[in-house]
Residue, then its C-alpha position, 0 to 999 in steps of 0.5 A: m125899391c127905387a124910391r128907397v135907393s133915391r132916398l139913400l143916394e140923396a142922404l149920401k150926397w148930403l153926408l158926403g158934402v158935409w164930410m168933404t167940407v170938414v176934411v178940406i177945412a181940417a186938412f188946412f187948419y187942423a192937421p199939422t204940417a209934415q217935417n221938412l215939407g211945410q205947407m206942401s205936405r197938406i196935399i197928401y190928404f188929396h193926392i193919396p186918396a185920389a190915387w187909392v180911389s183910382v186903384l179901387a175903381f180899376a179893381v171894380c172895373t176888373a170885377y165887372s169885366a169878369r162878370f160880363l165874360k161869365n154872364r154876358r149882361t150888358q149892365d156889367d159891361a156898362a158898370a165896368s166902363f163907368s168904373a174905369e172912367l172914374g178910375l181914370l179921372f181920379c188917376v188924373i187928379a192924382t197926377v195933377s196934384g203930384s205935379i203941383f207937389a213936384k213943382a213946389t219941391w223939385g222945381s218942375y212939374w214933371n221929372w220922370d221920377p219912377r212914380e211919375t212914370s208909373i202913373f203916366v203908363l197907367l194913364l196910357i193903359y186905361g186911355a187905350y181901354f177907352a180907345l178900344r171901346s170906341s173902335v168897336d161898334d158891335p156891343t157884344r164884341r166891344g164888351s168882350l174885348a173890353a172885358v179881356y183888356g180890363i182884366l189884363a190891364f189891372i194886372t199892371v196896376p199893383l206892379l206900377v203903383f206898388v212894385a216898380p217905384r219901390i225897386p231898390a235899384v231905382q232911385s226916386l225923388h218921391p218922399d216916403g218919410p212924411i207918410l211911411a216909416t222905414g218899417g213900412g207903417l204909417d208915420m203920422d201923428g194923431r191929427m194927421m192920421t185922423v184927417f188922412i183916414s177921413s179923406l180916404l173914406g170921403f174919396t171912397g164915398l165920393y167914388t161910390w156915390v158917383f158910380s151909383l148915380r152913373l149906373r142908375a142913369w144907365r138903367f133908366i135910359a136902358a129901360l126907356s129905350n126898351r119901352q120905346e122899342d116895345 
């Protein structure tokens, strides 16, 4: 079983490497630029997938947190922590790429736009998750507190990512036009859509691969520690 998983992860690594290389090349040389944004529109192929994966990772953290509260398995607590780490990492990537876009289009890296403010609050919320974990020494108590916090924290994710920036009374500098049509659908031509979906799949696969490696390494260390204790 372990050998099969190793081969699967190895194959996934090479597939992801090729896939992401093609996505990067296509984003810069195949997909056309969006109207009114020029070359800066190419950042959507990295900014949005990173934001999507951060939401996915926080959702996985919530699922494992709930499992830990039900079963009290240390592995579930570890998995929740690893997924939150990756969620925070991809959230930072989305923030940095968004800041680059803001500098090029609005003249400054940070403008306290509703979307920028929302993602900043999200970073603080999940930064506090790790501050909480590091402040508790007992593993069981740490897992319980982190699990409850992780579940409550995720309630804010759809509110901050999808609801707050779209409140009609809130004015935003963030452009929806190159991506979202007024009716709510995606406003892209065929080539843009192909690269965009490919990037979403690639970033999702990257998260899955790194998360699997992280969890596998934890299992190996835990098994080694148990052998030494025996």
